Every structure is written in C-alpha cells, then in structure tokens.
C-alpha positions in Angstrom: 24.4 -15.2 74.9 26.1 -18.6 75.0 25.8 -19.1 78.7 22.1 -18.5 78.8 21.4 -20.6 75.7 23.5 -23.5 76.8 22.4 -24.0 80.4 19.2 -25.8 81.0 17.3 -26.5 84.2 17.1 -29.8 86.0 18.3 -31.7 89.0 21.9 -32.8 89.5 22.4 -36.1 87.8 25.1 -38.5 86.7 26.9 -37.7 83.5 26.9 -39.9 80.5 29.6 -42.4 79.8 33.1 -41.1 79.5 34.1 -40.2 76.0 37.4 -39.3 74.3 37.5 -35.5 74.2 38.9 -33.2 71.5 42.5 -32.1 72.2 41.4 -28.5 72.6 38.2 -26.8 73.6 38.6 -23.9 71.2 35.7 -21.5 70.6 36.1 -19.7 67.2 33.5 -17.2 68.4 35.9 -15.7 70.9 38.0 -12.9 69.4 41.7 -13.4 69.7 44.9 -11.3 69.4 48.5 -12.3 68.8 49.4 -14.8 71.5 52.3 -16.4 73.4 51.9 -19.9 74.9 53.8 -22.1 77.3 53.3 -25.7 78.4 56.0 -26.4 80.9 56.0 -26.0 84.7 52.5 -24.5 84.7 51.8 -25.0 88.4 54.9 -22.9 89.2 54.0 -20.0 87.0 51.9 -17.0 87.8 49.5 -15.3 85.3 47.9 -11.9 85.7 45.1 -10.3 83.7 44.0 -6.7 84.3 41.5 -4.0 83.6 41.5 -0.5 85.1 39.0 -1.4 87.8 39.9 -5.0 88.6 42.6 -7.7 88.1 43.1 -11.4 88.6 46.2 -13.3 89.5 46.5 -17.1 89.7 48.8 -19.8 88.5 49.2 -20.9 84.9 47.6 -24.3 85.6 44.3 -22.6 86.4 44.6 -22.7 90.2 44.8 -20.0 92.8 47.7 -20.6 95.3 48.2 -18.1 98.1 50.5 -15.5 96.6 52.3 -12.3 97.4 54.1 -10.9 100.5 52.7 -7.5 101.6 49.9 -9.5 103.3 51.5 -12.9 103.0 49.6 -15.1 100.6 46.7 -12.7 100.1 47.9 -10.7 97.1 46.5 -13.0 94.5 43.0 -13.9 93.4 40.4 -11.5 92.2 40.9 -7.8 93.1 39.6 -4.4 92.4 42.5 -2.0 92.9 41.6 -1.2 96.5 39.7 -4.3 97.5 40.3 -8.0 97.3 37.2 -10.0 96.4 37.9 -13.7 96.0 40.7 -16.1 96.7 39.7 -17.9 93.5 37.2 -19.8 91.4 37.3 -23.5 90.3 35.2 -25.7 88.0 34.3 -29.3 87.9 32.5 -31.7 85.5 30.2 -34.2 87.3 32.0 -35.5 90.4 35.5 -34.6 89.1 37.3 -31.3 89.3 38.8 -30.1 86.1 42.5 -31.0 86.2 45.5 -28.8 86.1 46.1 -26.8 82.9 48.3 -28.2 80.1 48.9 -24.9 78.3 48.8 -21.2 79.3 48.4 -18.5 76.6 48.8 -14.7 77.0 46.8 -12.6 74.6 46.3 -8.9 74.4 44.1 -8.3 77.4 43.2 -11.9 78.3 44.8 -15.1 79.5 43.6 -18.6 78.4 44.2 -21.9 80.1 43.8 -25.2 78.3 42.9 -28.2 80.5 43.0 -32.0 80.1 39.8 -33.8 79.4 37.6 -34.4 82.4 35.0 -37.2 82.1 35.4 -37.0 78.3 35.0 -33.2 78.1 37.8 -30.9 77.0 37.9 -27.5 78.7 39.5 -24.1 78.2 39.2 -21.1 80.4 39.5 -17.4 79.2 40.1 -14.8 81.9 39.2 -11.3 81.0 38.9 -8.0 82.9 36.8 -5.4 81.1 37.7 -1.8 81.6 35.4 0.6 83.4 33.7 -1.9 85.8 34.9 -3.4 89.1 34.6 -7.0 88.0 36.1 -9.8 85.9 34.9 -12.5 83.5 35.8 -16.2 83.3 34.7 -17.9 80.1 34.7 -21.7 80.4 34.7 -23.4 77.0 33.7 -27.1 76.9 33.7 -29.5 74.0 32.6 -33.2 73.9 33.0 -35.6 71.0 29.4 -36.8 71.6 26.2 -35.1 72.4 25.5 -35.4 76.1 24.3 -33.7 79.3 26.8 -32.9 82.1 26.7 -31.2 85.5 29.0 -28.2 85.7 30.0 -27.1 89.2 31.6 -23.8 90.0 33.2 -23.1 93.4 34.2 -19.6 94.7 35.9 -18.6 97.9 35.8 -15.1 99.2 38.3 -12.9 101.0 37.0 -9.4 101.2 40.1 -7.4 102.4 41.4 -3.9 101.8 44.7 -3.3 99.9 45.9 -1.7 103.2 46.8 -2.5 106.0 49.3 -5.2 105.3 50.4 -8.2 107.2 53.0 -6.5 109.3 51.9 -3.0 109.5 50.3 -1.4 112.6 47.5 -2.3 112.6 47.8 -5.6 110.8 45.3 -7.5 108.7 45.4 -10.0 111.5 43.3 -7.6 113.6 41.4 -5.5 111.0 40.2 -8.3 108.7 36.6 -9.1 109.5 34.9 -12.4 108.8 33.0 -12.7 105.5 29.4 -14.1 105.2 27.9 -15.8 102.2 24.5 -16.1 100.7 22.7 -17.0 97.5 20.8 -14.2 95.9 19.1 -15.0 92.6 21.6 -16.6 90.3 24.7 -15.5 92.3 26.8 -16.3 95.3 27.0 -13.0 97.3 29.8 -12.5 99.9 29.9 -9.6 102.4 32.3 -8.1 104.9 30.5 -5.5 107.0 31.3 -3.7 110.2 34.0 -1.5 111.9 37.4 -3.1 112.5 38.8 -2.8 116.0 41.2 0.0 116.7 41.6 3.8 116.5 40.5 5.7 113.4 38.9 2.7 111.8 35.7 3.4 109.8 32.7 1.3 109.1 32.6 -0.5 105.8 30.3 -2.6 103.7 32.3 -4.6 101.2 30.8 -7.2 98.9 31.5 -9.6 96.0 29.1 -11.4 93.8 29.9 -14.5 91.6 27.7 -16.2 89.1 26.5 -16.8 85.6 23.6 -15.3 83.7 21.8 -18.6 84.0 20.0 -19.9 87.2 21.9 -22.7 88.9 20.1 -25.9 89.6 21.6 -26.4 93.0 23.7 -24.2 95.4 25.7 -24.7 98.5 27.5 -22.5 101.1 30.2 -23.2 103.6 33.6 -22.2 104.9 35.6 -24.1 102.2 34.6 -24.5 98.6 38.0 -24.1 97.0 37.5 -26.8 94.4 40.5 -29.2 94.2 42.4 -27.0 96.7 40.3 -28.3 99.6 41.4 -29.2 102.2 43.4 -26.0 102.2 47.0 -25.7 103.2 47.3 -22.6 105.4 50.2 -20.3 105.4 51.0 -18.7 108.8 51.0 -14.9 109.2 54.3 -13.3 108.5 56.6 -11.7 111.0 60.0 -12.1 112.7 58.8 -14.9 114.9 56.5 -16.6 112.4 57.0 -20.3 111.6 58.3 -21.2 108.2 55.6 -21.2 105.5 54.9 -24.4 103.4 56.3 -24.3 99.9 52.8 -23.8 98.5 49.6 -22.7 100.4 46.0 -22.3 99.5 45.0 -19.8 102.1 46.5 -17.9 105.0 46.1 -17.2 108.7 44.9 -13.7 107.7 42.0 -15.3 105.8 38.5 -15.0 107.1 36.6 -15.7 103.9 33.9 -18.1 103.1 32.7 -20.1 100.1 30.0 -21.5 98.0 29.1 -23.6 95.0 26.8 -23.2 92.0 25.9 -26.2 89.9 24.2 -26.3 86.5 23.0 -29.0 84.0 24.5 -28.3 80.7 23.7 -29.8 77.3 26.7 -30.3 75.0 26.4 -31.0 71.2 28.9 -33.3 69.6 32.0 -31.6 68.5 30.6 -28.1 69.1 32.2 -25.7 71.7 30.0 -24.3 74.4 31.3 -21.3 76.3 29.7 -20.6 79.7 30.6 -17.1 81.1 30.9 -16.5 84.8 31.5 -13.1 86.3 32.8 -11.5 89.5 31.5 -8.1 90.6 32.8 -6.2 93.6 32.0 -3.1 95.6 32.9 -1.1 98.7 29.3 0.0 98.9 27.3 -3.1 99.7 25.8 -6.2 98.0 23.4 -4.4 95.7 26.3 -2.5 94.1 28.3 -5.7 93.8 25.4 -7.4 92.0 25.1 -4.5 89.6 28.7 -4.8 88.8 28.2 -8.6 88.2 25.2 -7.9 85.9 27.2 -5.4 84.0 30.2 -7.7 83.3 27.7 -10.5 82.3 25.6 -8.3 80.0 27.5 -9.3 76.9 30.8 -11.2 77.6 31.6 -11.9 74.0 31.3 -8.2 73.2 33.4 -7.3 76.2 36.2 -9.6 75.0 36.0 -8.2 71.5 36.1 -4.6 72.9 39.2 -5.5 75.0 41.0 -7.0 72.1 40.1 -4.1 69.7 41.3 -1.6 72.3 44.6 -3.4 72.6 44.8 -3.5 68.8 44.6 0.3 68.9 47.5 0.2 71.4 49.4 -2.0 69.0 48.8 0.4 66.0 50.7 3.2 67.7 54.5 3.0 67.5 54.2 0.0 65.2 57.9 -0.9 64.9 59.7 -3.0 62.3 63.3 -4.1 63.1 64.4 -6.7 60.5 67.8 -7.1 62.1 66.4 -7.6 65.7 63.1 -9.5 65.8 63.5 -10.1 69.5 63.5 -6.3 70.4 60.7 -5.7 67.8 58.5 -8.3 69.6 59.5 -6.8 72.9 58.3 -3.3 71.8 54.9 -4.9 70.8 54.5 -6.7 74.2 55.8 -3.8 76.2 53.1 -1.5 74.8 50.5 -4.1 75.9 52.2 -4.3 79.3 51.9 -0.5 79.8 48.3 -0.6 78.8 47.6 -3.4 81.2 49.1 -1.4 84.1 46.5 1.5 84.1 44.4 1.5 87.4 41.7 3.6 88.9 40.1 4.0 92.3 37.3 6.3 93.4 36.4 7.9 96.7 39.9 7.5 98.1 40.4 8.5 101.7 44.0 9.5 102.2 45.8 8.6 105.4 49.4 9.3 106.3 50.5 5.9 107.8 54.2 6.7 108.4 55.7 3.6 106.7 53.1 1.4 108.3 53.6 2.5 111.9 50.4 4.5 112.4 46.8 4.6 111.2 45.4 8.2 111.6 42.1 9.6 110.4 41.9 10.5 106.7 43.2 14.0 105.8 41.2 14.2 102.6 39.1 12.2 100.2 39.8 12.3 96.5 37.0 11.7 94.1 39.2 9.6 91.9 42.8 8.4 91.5 44.1 7.2 88.1 47.6 5.9 87.7 50.0 3.4 86.1 50.4 0.5 88.5 54.0 -0.3 89.3 53.9 -4.1 89.4 51.8 -7.2 90.1 50.8 -8.5 92.5 52.5 -6.6 95.4 53.1 -3.1 93.9 49.9 -2.4 91.9 49.6 1.1 93.5 50.8 4.6 92.9 54.5 5.3 93.0 56.4 8.5 92.1 59.7 7.0 91.0 58.2 4.1 89.1 55.9 6.3 87.2 58.5 8.9 86.4 60.7 6.2 84.8 57.7 4.7 83.1 56.8 8.1 81.6 59.6 7.6 79.0 58.2 4.3 77.8 54.6 5.7 77.9 55.3 8.7 75.6 57.3 6.5 73.2 54.4 4.1 73.0 51.9 7.0 72.4 50.1 6.3 75.6 49.8 10.0 76.7 46.5 9.8 78.6 47.6 7.4 81.4 50.9 9.1 82.2 49.1 12.5 82.3 46.7 11.1 84.7 49.5 9.5 86.8 51.3 12.8 87.1 48.1 14.6 88.0 47.3 12.0 90.7 50.8 12.4 92.1 50.1 16.1 92.4 46.7 15.7 93.9 47.8 13.3 96.5 51.0 15.2 97.4 49.1 18.5 97.8 46.4 16.8 99.8 48.8 15.4 102.4 51.7 17.8 102.1 49.9 21.1 101.5 52.1 23.5 99.5 55.4 22.1 100.6 56.1 20.7 97.1 57.2 17.3 98.4 56.0 14.5 96.0 54.8 11.4 97.7 56.6 8.1 97.2 54.1 5.3 97.7 50.3 5.3 97.9 48.0 2.3 98.1 44.7 2.3 96.0 42.6 2.7 99.2 44.6 5.8 100.2 47.3 4.8 102.6 50.2 7.2 102.0 52.9 4.8 103.1 55.9 7.0 102.5 56.5 10.6 101.3 54.6 12.9 103.6 56.1 16.0 105.2 56.4 14.2 108.5 58.8 11.5 107.2 62.1 11.6 105.4 60.6 10.7 102.1 62.5 10.3 98.9 64.2 13.3 97.4 64.3 11.9 93.9 60.5 11.8 93.6 60.3 15.6 93.8 63.4 16.1 91.7 62.1 13.9 88.9 58.6 15.5 88.9 59.2 18.6 86.7 61.3 16.5 84.3 58.4 14.0 83.9 56.0 16.9 83.3 58.4 18.4 80.7 58.7 15.1 78.9 55.0 14.6 78.6 54.5 18.2 77.5 57.2 18.0 74.8 55.7 14.8 73.4 52.0 15.7 73.7 52.2 19.5 73.1 49.3 19.8 75.7 49.4 23.4 76.9 46.5 22.8 79.3 48.5 20.0 80.9 51.5 22.3 81.3 49.4 25.1 82.9 47.8 22.6 85.3 51.0 21.0 86.5 53.5 23.8 86.2 52.8 25.2 89.7 53.4 21.8 91.3 56.7 21.5 89.3 57.9 24.8 90.7 57.0 23.8 94.3 58.7 20.4 93.8 62.1 22.1 92.9 61.7 24.7 95.7 61.3 21.8 98.1 64.4 20.0 96.7 66.3 23.2 97.1 65.3 23.4 100.8 66.9 20.0 101.4 70.5 21.3 101.0 71.3 21.7 104.7 75.1 22.2 104.2 74.7 24.6 101.3 76.9 22.7 98.8 74.1 22.4 96.3 73.6 18.6 96.6 70.3 17.8 98.3 70.1 15.4 101.3 67.6 12.6 101.6 66.8 9.1 100.4 67.0 8.0 96.8 66.4 5.0 94.7 68.9 2.7 96.4 67.4 1.7 99.8 70.6 0.3 101.4 72.6 1.0 104.5 76.0 2.8 104.6 75.3 5.6 102.2 76.1 9.2 102.9 73.4 11.8 103.3 73.8 13.1 99.7 73.0 10.5 97.0 74.2 10.5 93.5 70.8 9.8 91.8 69.2 12.6 93.8 71.9 15.0 92.6 71.7 13.9 89.0 67.9 14.2 88.8 68.0 17.5 90.8 70.3 19.1 88.1 68.0 17.8 85.4 65.0 19.0 87.3 66.3 22.5 87.5 67.1 22.5 83.8 63.7 21.1 82.8 61.9 23.6 85.1 63.8 26.4 83.4 62.5 25.2 80.1 58.9 25.0 81.5 59.2 28.4 83.0 60.3 29.9 79.7 57.2 28.3 78.0 55.0 29.8 80.8 56.6 33.3 80.6 57.8 33.0 84.2 61.1 34.9 83.9 61.8 34.9 87.7 61.6 31.1 88.0 63.5 30.6 84.7 66.4 32.7 85.9 66.5 30.9 89.3 66.3 27.4 87.9 68.8 28.2 85.1 71.3 29.5 87.6 70.9 26.5 89.8 71.3 24.1 86.9 74.4 25.9 85.6 76.1 26.1 88.9 75.6 22.4 89.8 76.4 21.2 86.3 79.8 23.0 86.4 80.6 21.6 89.9 79.3 18.1 89.3 82.3 16.3 87.8 84.7 17.6 90.4 82.5 16.7 93.3 81.2 13.3 92.3 83.8 11.5 90.2 85.6 8.9 92.3 89.2 9.4 91.3 91.1 6.6 93.0 91.5 2.8 93.4 90.5 2.1 89.8 86.9 2.8 90.5 86.4 4.4 87.1 83.0 5.6 88.1 81.1 8.1 90.2 80.7 8.0 94.0 77.3 6.6 95.0 77.0 9.2 97.8 78.7 12.0 99.7 78.9 12.5 103.5 79.6 16.0 104.8 82.9 16.1 106.7 82.4 17.2 110.3 85.4 19.5 110.4 86.5 21.9 107.7 83.6 21.5 105.3 83.6 19.5 102.1 82.4 16.0 101.5 83.7 12.4 101.7 83.0 10.4 98.6 81.5 6.9 99.3 81.8 4.2 96.6 79.6 1.1 96.8 79.1 0.0 93.2 75.3 0.5 93.2 73.5 0.8 89.9 72.9 4.5 90.4 76.5 5.0 89.3 75.1 5.2 85.7 72.4 7.9 86.4 74.8 10.7 85.2 74.9 9.0 81.9 71.1 8.3 81.8 69.9 11.8 82.6 69.7 14.2 79.6 69.4 17.9 80.2 67.8 20.4 77.8 70.1 23.2 76.5 71.5 25.7 79.0 73.4 28.9 78.3 76.8 27.8 77.1 75.9 24.1 77.2 74.0 22.2 74.4 71.4 19.7 75.2 72.8 16.3 76.2 73.5 13.9 79.0 74.9 15.2 82.3 78.1 13.2 82.4 81.1 14.4 80.6 82.0 12.5 77.5 85.3 11.3 79.0 83.9 10.1 82.3 80.8 8.7 80.6 82.8 6.4 78.3 85.1 5.4 81.1 82.3 4.3 83.4 80.2 2.7 80.7 83.1 0.6 79.7 83.7 -0.3 83.3 80.0 -1.2 83.9 80.1 -3.5 80.8 82.6 -5.7 82.7 81.6 -8.9 84.6 81.9 -7.1 87.9 78.8 -5.1 87.0 77.0 -6.8 84.2 75.8 -10.4 83.8 74.4 -12.2 80.8 71.0 -10.5 81.2 71.9 -7.1 82.4 73.1 -4.7 85.1 73.6 -5.9 88.7 71.9 -3.9 91.5 75.3 -3.7 93.2 78.6 -4.6 91.5 81.0 -7.1 92.8 84.4 -6.6 94.4 86.1 -6.4 97.8 84.0 -5.5 100.7 84.1 -5.5 104.5 80.9 -7.6 105.0 81.8 -10.6 107.1 81.4 -13.9 105.2 80.6 -12.2 101.9 82.4 -13.3 98.8 84.1 -10.7 96.7 83.1 -12.0 93.3 84.8 -10.6 90.2 87.1 -7.6 91.1 87.4 -4.7 88.7 88.8 -2.1 91.2 90.7 -1.9 94.4 88.0 -0.3 96.5 86.9 -2.1 99.7 83.1 -1.4 99.9 81.1 -1.4 103.1 78.1 -3.2 101.5 77.6 -6.7 100.2 77.6 -7.6 96.5 74.1 -7.9 95.1 74.0 -9.4 91.6 70.2 -9.3 91.2 69.3 -7.8 87.8 66.3 -5.5 88.0 64.8 -4.6 84.7 64.9 -0.9 85.7 68.7 -1.1 86.3 69.2 -2.6 82.9 66.9 0.0 81.4 69.1 2.8 82.9 72.2 1.1 81.5 70.7 0.5 78.0 69.5 4.1 77.8 72.9 5.4 79.0 74.8 3.4 76.3 72.5 4.9 73.7 73.0 8.4 74.9 76.6 8.0 73.9 76.1 6.2 70.7 77.2 2.8 72.1 74.7 0.6 70.3 76.6 -2.6 69.8 75.5 -6.0 70.9 78.2 -6.0 73.6 77.1 -2.5 74.7 73.5 -1.4 74.7 72.5 -4.7 73.2 73.3 -6.6 76.4 70.7 -4.6 78.3 67.9 -4.3 75.7 68.2 -8.0 74.9 68.4 -9.0 78.6 65.0 -7.3 79.3 63.5 -8.6 76.1 64.6 -12.1 76.8 63.1 -12.1 80.3 59.8 -11.1 78.7 59.9 -13.3 75.6 62.5 -16.2 75.9 60.6 -19.4 76.9 63.7 -20.5 78.9 63.4 -17.4 81.1 59.9 -16.0 81.4 57.5 -16.8 84.2 54.5 -15.5 82.2 54.7 -15.1 78.5 54.9 -11.5 77.4 55.3 -10.1 80.9 58.6 -8.3 81.7 59.3 -9.0 85.4 60.7 -6.8 88.1 63.9 -9.0 88.4 65.2 -11.2 85.7 66.3 -14.8 86.5 69.8 -15.4 87.7 72.2 -13.6 90.0 71.8 -13.4 93.8 68.0 -13.3 93.5 67.6 -16.5 91.5 64.4 -17.0 89.5 60.8 -16.4 90.5 59.7 -19.8 89.2 62.0 -21.5 91.8 60.6 -19.6 94.8 57.4 -20.0 96.9 54.5 -17.9 95.6 54.8 -15.6 98.6 58.5 -14.8 98.2 58.6 -13.7 94.6 59.3 -10.4 92.9 56.7 -9.0 90.5 55.7 -11.1 87.5 54.9 -7.9 85.6 56.6 -4.6 86.2 56.0 -1.5 84.1 59.3 0.3 84.5 61.4 -2.2 82.4 59.6 -1.0 79.3 61.8 2.1 79.5 64.8 0.0 78.5 63.2 -1.1 75.2 60.8 1.5 74.0 63.0 4.5 74.6 66.1 3.2 72.9 64.2 2.1 69.8 62.0 5.1 69.4 64.1 7.9 70.7 67.7 6.7 70.0 67.5 4.3 67.1 64.8 6.2 65.2 65.9 9.5 66.7 62.4 10.9 67.5 62.7 14.0 69.7 59.5 16.0 69.9 59.1 19.5 71.3 55.5 19.7 70.4 54.7 22.3 73.1 56.5 24.6 70.6 55.2 22.8 67.5 58.4 21.2 66.4 60.0 17.8 66.2 63.5 16.4 65.3 64.1 13.0 63.8 67.8 12.1 63.8 68.2 8.3 63.7 71.2 6.2 64.7 71.0 2.6 64.0 72.9 -0.2 65.8 75.8 -1.7 63.9 73.8 -4.8 63.0 70.6 -2.9 62.1 70.7 -1.8 58.4 67.1 -0.6 58.6 64.4 0.2 61.1 61.0 1.9 60.9 58.0 2.7 62.9 54.5 3.6 61.8 52.2 5.9 63.7 54.5 7.4 66.4 52.3 9.8 68.3 53.6 13.4 68.6 51.2 16.1 69.7 47.8 15.6 68.1 49.4 14.0 65.0 51.6 11.1 64.1 54.9 10.4 62.4 56.0 7.5 60.2 59.8 7.1 60.3 62.1 4.9 58.3 65.9 4.9 58.7 68.4 2.9 56.8 72.2 2.6 56.3 74.1 0.9 53.4 77.6 0.8 52.2 78.7 0.3 48.5 82.2 0.8 47.1 83.4 2.5 50.2 80.5 5.0 50.3 78.1 4.8 53.2 74.6 6.1 52.6 72.2 7.2 55.3 68.5 7.5 54.4 65.9 9.1 56.7 62.3 9.3 55.6 59.6 11.0 57.7 55.9 11.3 57.0 54.1 13.9 59.1 50.4 13.2 59.7 49.7 16.5 61.4 51.3 19.9 61.5 54.8 20.4 62.9 58.1 22.0 62.1 60.6 19.2 61.2 64.3 18.8 61.5 65.6 15.5 60.1 69.0 14.1 59.9 71.3 11.1 60.7 74.0 10.4 63.2 77.4 9.5 61.7 80.6 8.3 63.3 82.5 11.2 64.9 85.3 11.4 62.3 83.0 11.2 59.3 83.3 13.5 56.3 80.0 14.3 54.6 80.1 13.7 50.9 76.7 14.8 49.8 73.2 15.5 51.1 69.9 15.7 49.3 66.4 16.5 50.6 63.6 15.2 48.4 66.1 14.8 45.6 67.6 18.3 45.8 71.1 19.1 47.2 70.9 20.9 50.6 73.4 22.5 53.0 73.5 20.6 56.3 74.2 21.5 59.8 77.0 19.5 61.5 76.8 19.2 65.2 79.2 17.0 67.3 77.2 15.4 70.1 77.6 12.6 72.7 76.1 10.2 70.1 78.4 11.2 67.2 78.2 13.7 64.4 74.6 14.8 63.8 73.9 15.9 60.3 70.6 17.8 60.1 68.5 19.9 57.8 65.2 21.6 58.2 62.4 20.2 56.1 60.0 22.6 54.3 56.3 22.9 55.2 54.4 21.5 58.1 53.2 18.1 56.9 53.8 15.4 54.3 56.8 13.3 53.3 60.4 14.3 53.6 63.4 12.2 52.5 67.0 13.0 53.4 70.0 11.1 51.9 73.4 11.7 53.4 76.6 10.0 52.1 80.1 9.7 53.4 83.3 8.4 51.9 
C-alpha cells in the first residue's frame, strides 16, 4: 500500500529547501472515470461524495466551512447517515497549511481537489466513500520536483452528533449534544461522545469516530481546536427567531462540542514521482472499538476501494447508455443523472423509530427496525427518507435500470409506516436516518399525496422489473394506502382532504395534486389487484377511478378570469354544499398533465387531463408568467393581494391571495417537462425548456455549484443562486428528484419504452423531438433482460420515414411502433423487410402506429412511411 510504503519514522524536522513543484500532483495509479472540473469561485462551492454508509460534504477549495440549516452549520463534514463524525480534516507540509484548492473535479464516485504548491510540493486530494462500511477515505497525493523528506501534518476536528434532533426542535441540539473527548490509540485519533443527554426519553449512547493512516505517526497532539487553516474558528450562533445574524462564513457553531487532534509523519518523496498517502475515517454508534474496526476496513486497500467504486459506477453507466446526436447536453445529463441516483442510496441499521410530531415532542421509540435502505432526497439537509421525493424519483430510477434501490425505498416506506401507523395505511412523509418520524404519523395531519402515490410507485416498479415477489410483498400496503386516502374525504365529494406538495398558506382543504394522484392511485391499484386476482379490490378501485375521472374536469378546471388552468385547491362551501375553486398559480397546476393512468373501462391509458384543457394550460404555463429561462416557477406571477408584493408579468385577471414565487425547483421543471411529453409537445420552446433547464443547472459551468450535481433549486428567480448565499442558507447541492425530468422524457417518451414486465410484455413506440433525427439507448433494463432501442426519422422527396429497431436480450412479448403527427396518412409499413398491417391509435402524443413483433427475443426492425 502506498501509504505504508511511503511513510517513514523519525522526529519532526525542518523540510528541505523550497523547490518549484509540478503543476499537478497526479497519481496514474488511481483509477479514474469520466470527470467534470471547475476552477472558478472554489471557496464558494460545495462538494459532496457519498457511499451507502457514509458521506462527506465540504467546499471545493478543500476546506470545511460550517454548512446546512437543520442544525445550523452542522450538516457538513463527515457523516454516516445517522451520525455526524467530524467537522473536517486538513493537511499541512512542514509549518505551512496546504493552500486553498485551485481546481475541483467530480468523478463517478469520488471528488478530487488540486492545490497550489506548498513548500515546493504539489498536492491533490481524492475523497472517496466506499459502500458497505461506515467510513470514508481521503487520498493525499504529493509530488516534488526533487527528492526530499517532508513533514506531513493531518488535523481532524470531531463533532459526534445525531442526525436528529435539529437546532430548533424540542429538544434542540443545544441541550442534547454532549461534549466529545479525544485520545490517541495506536495509529489513530479516536473521538468519543458517551452518555445520556438530559431530558425525557433520552437513551444512553456511545458514539465514536476514528481518524488516521495505516502508518504510525511520528508525533501526535490533542486539543479543542485543530482545524488546520480554519483556526481560530469563526463561530455561527445557534439559529432561532431571536438569534443574532450569522457571519457570512463560519467554521463551527454554537451547537458544537467537538474536539480535535493532529497526526504528523515524516515522508520521503522521490523526484517527480507521485506519492499517495491514504487517510481514513471510521464511525460507529457502538463505541470506539467498532469505529476503529471501520477505520481499519476502509484503510485495508484504498486503491482497490477506489477501483471498486469506479467499476461499480461504470456498471451504472452501462445501463441505459443513451446516444442523442442532436442533443449532447441532455445526453450528458442522462449519464450524470444516473450517477446522481446511484450516489443517493443510503442505509442505516438498528433504527429506533420515534414519532416526534414535527419536532415538538421526543417520545420513547415505538419500534426498532433492523435496517432501513432508501434513496436520500438531497444533500446536505435532506439526506433522509421521504415519501414524495422517492415516489417521483422512482420514475428516474426505473428508467436508469436501478431497480434495487427503489424497491428497497418502497419497502422501507412500508416498514416505517406500518411500525408507527399500524394498519391505517397512512404513508409517512419524512423520517431521519436515526428514526425520527418527523411528519406523517396517524397523530398528525400528514401528507395525503404520500399515500395516494404509493400504489402507483409500486405499480411502476413492478411493470418495469416484472418482480412478482415484490408485488406480493407490497400489494397489501398499497391497498391499505388507498383505503386510507378514501377515508380522508370528509364531505363525500370524492376529493380527499389534507396537505399536499405545496406547503403554502391560503389553500383550500382539498388540493389539486392530492386529487390527481388519488385518481391515478385508484387506477393503478385496480391494475395491481387484477394481477393479484383480488376481484373485490379491483372492482372497488376501478369504480372509484372511473367516477372521479368523469367528474374531474367539471370540478377542477378554473373557468374564468383568463386563468386557462386548473384550480390549485377547493374549499367546501359552508352552506348548500359544493366547493369554491381557489386559484393561486402554484406548480401543481400541471399535475393533471403529468399523471398517466392505466386503461380503465371505456377509457384508454393516458394522462388524466383532457386533451383540450391540457394543451390550453401547457401553452399558458410556457408563458413568462410561469416559466423562466431555466424552467417552471414554484408560483406563477400576476396580481395578488399581498401587501408590498409586485405583480410581475400578468397572464390572467385573477387576484391571488399568495405572493409570486419565481424559484425554479428541478422537480417543478421535471413535472412540466414530462407533462409536455405526455402530449407530444417536444419542441425546444416546449419540453425542451424544462429538460434543458435542469440539464444546464447540472452541467453548464456558468450555472452549476458542483459539476455534475443537479441541485434542488436552479439559479435565478426569487431564490437567487446557492453560490451567492451563506453556506447555512442554501438549498441542496444535489437533489435526486430532478432526474425525473431528464431520464423519463428520454427513455419513456423519446424512445417510447413502456414495459409491463409483470405480464411479460413491453411496448416501444418512440417519438423524437423535432430537432432529433435519431436517438438510441443500449441496455435498457426491463424485467430480468435488457433492450437496445434505436429510433430515427428522415424526410426525402416529401416522404417521411420512421425507423424503430429493438433488440431483446431476454424474453418478452414486444409491440413496436412510432408516433406520427395526428393528421398523418401511413404510406407503408414493413417489419424486418416484410409488409405488415399496422394498428393506428390516436393518443395524447399523436397517432401511434404499432405492430406486434414475432417471437420472444432477438432483433425487430419496423419502418413506417408517410406522404
């Protein structure tokens, strides 16, 4: 191992004379992947690197500022999912700290920081979090132009702190965070937080973190500081309504009760040769010995750990390997979105579940789960389990072929919900990795949409994976979820009451998104019930879906004042029955165009919104009152009754009761982009605005905060840009749900892949955007097999030709086709060179021309011409 071979014993001594260093301290022995780099404004950028048992967040210059807001300033550093370990680590050469980074590079599963020369030594740091172990690796590569000995110093500062409570919950981290102690044990600094916090229902804990290298340090030191160049620390005050303003940048917080230490080594460098010294961090909720075992595990073979990480991410890249010659930006976004999803998988063990009632109580645990595995929502403040986030992310996950994580996420949602809510069917909203059920128990109002979306997410994963065991396992929870939603209809009009995705004042008790996803939930549950042979549930769910679908447009379309959209909510009228429509321009106005229902008796499969209303509201939402350069606003602009608020662009005559909010969330744009695709509106000024907006926030150097990471909120609008804000006031630097707005349009809409593998069949009916003459994807995972799909369109002499080629690697029944403009006349159709009779089906996308391919595997090639 490089670290053991490179470090030699001896007392601390002066370094040799300063020498000019090579421009980069690159180590060719370290395996790499495709990368994205940035050199500007590095102190203002965050970086995050993750594994399923740990993650690290710092700034792109190699420092560790206080970051995050749930516990102000404590959400960065080194974490396991449920336990913070360290505020950070820092390195020095001789008596100088290594300077701030000059370049940050995002790879597939790692982050690298290049530094300026320090005392003639160039340095580069590779941060890596292996999967399956609660720990992280930091590889420091050094290169000198001359052979020499140097003293390498490594500082670490602890902050052992649970992921819950937060700064302003009851209790607060102000009271429950106990002081850390530090010691040197063998070759490592060992930090410990042991005891029982004050207050009711607190339990004793023994948390520990270990930091070190495989080599024995020559000298060690302990003390309350040891933050490298970030000493003396700037301290952020605790948050709260009466808290003083925080400095623009802090190094620690008033919550902090950590301690620190230093390890120093004498290192021999050979002229021009890179030397990589690996340091590790190990953590545990079960004492110091367990933390040291974790440290030993991560240090066992760091080079192999990096290689395994990169190769694992290459396997992620090999699935849904997309080629879009006409849109390289979206092609690249697909590639990095797959990596982003893989980076979001988390796991916690021995999770004690407590219902904390939105942070107002801290009762005894109701149950302990052996394990939770889920797709984290966003870093650093929303890394935990959410219902809504995961249910949207499910679409991106199946399109990326990442079936395992989303199956685990849905099982974990079921397990937690049933542990805290019994058999009520209510799906929880938000759960921290150490088991605090923040919102979504029977005792609180919860979110209706969580439960309504659940059976649809189960149906989606079952259709793509074909996993009958998964369906058998989660079908009962799906039935209970919709029975729970049905119980929320207090006034008997069919529309459930409760909170939804928009958490804003002034809304009626019945929310549009809850209604939309409830109708889809009934329809999907009916499909699941049919597959399970549950006729009673199938009939009930089908009747509910049909009844609500037939009533939907009359009840929810807002017919006046030029709104050209759906009401955001309804409020029951106190006298005479009926509902008052409330229109506030929230993004959920597009959920009726986003949600696609399976076929119902008398109604083909397709989006909920009527074609007329869908095209009307989509055109309205494309206007500047709803959409900016990079995507869909949270709340559109126009006249409102909020004192002092500006109207912004007006596209209707409604006077809303809420303020305009032109923040552009990547989820909002995903909903808009998918909606456009559901109706065949694929132009650059239609779906393209939203797919490109999300992709640019991820990949455009003028917009990103971290290369390759799609954020929660894109720069601009009323939110501004993360990079302009203090580290403790930012939205997420990486948020999984935005991938829905890239992967789903490309795989499901452009390439037309629609599996029903629970029944052994798949349809491939592409529709390419106007500026995309060709698109393809290799190795799209469906069931236990894979598809290769190529679609192209060309025009010659007034005849337009549509080619669809599908290669089945695995057995399935295949329908293939193409989507033509609505008024098209089919000239000819051949399948594998032979003329065939086609099925013509008008849909919301256009005219679908389809045929059934023979056999169960192999290559099928359809050519359709018009003109």
